[in-house]
C-alpha positions in Angstrom: -0.1 0.0 -0.1 1.1 3.5 -0.6 1.7 5.6 2.6 -0.6 8.7 3.1 0.5 11.4 1.2 2.7 9.7 -1.1 1.3 11.2 -4.4 1.3 14.8 -2.9 4.9 14.3 -2.0 5.7 13.1 -5.7 3.7 16.3 -6.9 5.6 18.5 -4.8 9.0 17.1 -6.0 7.8 17.6 -9.6 6.8 21.1 -9.0 10.3 21.8 -7.2 8.7 22.2 -4.0 10.6 22.4 -0.6 10.5 18.9 -0.2 13.5 17.3 -2.1 13.4 13.5 -2.4 16.4 11.3 -3.5 16.1 9.7 -6.8 15.7 6.1 -5.2 13.2 7.2 -2.7 11.2 9.0 -5.5 11.4 5.9 -7.8 10.1 3.7 -4.6 7.3 6.2 -4.2 6.2 6.0 -7.8 6.4 2.3 -7.8 4.2 2.2 -4.9 1.9 4.5 -6.4 1.7 2.6 -9.7 1.1 -0.4 -7.7 -1.6 1.3 -5.8 -3.3 2.5 -9.0 -3.1 -1.1 -10.5 -4.7 -2.5 -7.3 -7.4 0.1 -7.6 -8.1 -0.6 -11.2 -8.0 -4.5 -10.7 -10.6 -3.9 -7.5 -12.7 -1.7 -9.8 -12.7 -4.4 -12.6 -13.6 -7.1 -10.0 -16.4 -4.8 -8.8 -17.7 -4.4 -12.4 -17.6 -8.2 -12.9 -19.5 -8.8 -9.8 -22.0 -6.1 -10.5 -22.5 -8.1 -13.9 -22.7 -11.4 -12.2 -25.2 -10.0 -9.8 -27.4 -8.8 -12.6 -27.2 -12.0 -14.4 -28.2 -14.0 -11.4 -31.1 -11.5 -10.6 -32.3 -12.0 -14.4 -32.0 -15.8 -13.9 -33.7 -15.7 -10.5 -36.6 -13.5 -11.9 -37.0 -15.9 -14.9 -37.1 -18.9 -12.7 -39.8 -17.1 -10.5 -41.8 -16.5 -13.5 -41.5 -20.0 -14.8 -42.6 -21.2 -11.2 -45.5 -18.9 -11.1 -46.4 -20.2 -14.8 -46.2 -23.8 -13.5 -48.2 -23.1 -10.3 -51.0 -21.5 -12.4 -51.0 -24.5 -14.8 -51.0 -26.9 -12.0 -54.1 -25.0 -10.4 -55.7 -25.0 -13.7 -55.2 -28.8 -14.1 -56.5 -29.5 -10.7 -59.6 -27.4 -11.5 -60.1 -29.3 -14.6 -59.5 -32.7 -12.9 -62.2 -31.8 -10.2 -64.7 -30.7 -12.9 -64.0 -34.1 -14.7 -64.2 -36.0 -11.5 -67.8 -34.4 -10.8 -68.7 -35.0 -14.4 -67.9 -38.6 -14.0 -69.9 -38.8 -10.8 -72.9 -37.4 -12.5 -72.7 -39.6 -15.2 -72.3 -42.7 -12.9 -75.5 -41.5 -11.2 -77.3 -41.2 -14.5 -76.0 -44.7 -15.5 -77.3 -46.3 -12.3 -80.8 -44.6 -12.8 -81.0 -45.8 -16.5 -79.9 -49.3 -15.6 -82.5 -49.4 -12.9 -85.2 -48.0 -15.2 -84.0 -50.7 -17.9 -84.3 -53.4 -15.4 -87.9 -52.1 -14.4 -89.0 -52.1 -18.0 -87.3 -55.6 -18.9 -89.1 -57.1 -16.1 -92.7 -55.6 -15.9 -93.8 -58.0 -13.1 -91.3 -57.8 -10.3 -93.1 -60.6 -8.3 -91.5 -63.9 -9.3 -94.3 -66.0 -8.0 -97.6 -64.5 -9.8 -100.9 -65.1 -8.3 -102.6 -68.1 -10.3 -105.9 -66.4 -10.3 -104.6 -63.2 -11.7 -103.0 -65.0 -14.4 -106.1 -67.0 -15.1 -108.2 -63.7 -15.2 -105.7 -61.9 -17.5 -105.8 -65.0 -19.8 -109.6 -64.7 -20.1 -109.5 -61.0 -20.9 -107.2 -61.9 -23.6 -109.4 -64.6 -25.1 -112.2 -62.1 -25.0 -110.4 -59.5 -26.6 -109.4 -61.9 -29.3 -113.0 -63.0 -29.7 -114.3 -59.5 -30.1 -111.6 -58.2 -31.9 
């Protein structure tokens, strides 16, 4: 590092000020000043690179957040769609059960497996009379 005031001492020496430095001391001071300038430039370059990396990281983070939000929205939409399809499936299953029940009723108009013989006999007589009249 450059001791405090090194640059000022060199300027005074260049301007022929009251401070007169031997040539070797002056060269050492100039070398220290040059090294300090180089360190400052390297530090500034590193700071620029870090700022660029931070900006790139921020862009990537924002893009990931945006993608995540889109995926969450898509997931929510799929969940709603699945729920609606499930409800529709349940409704269709109920309709199917009702239609199957009605079909069974229509296929078997006499739900009593042991019909009354007198009722069958009177039904047969009614049919015979209708045929005779008809």
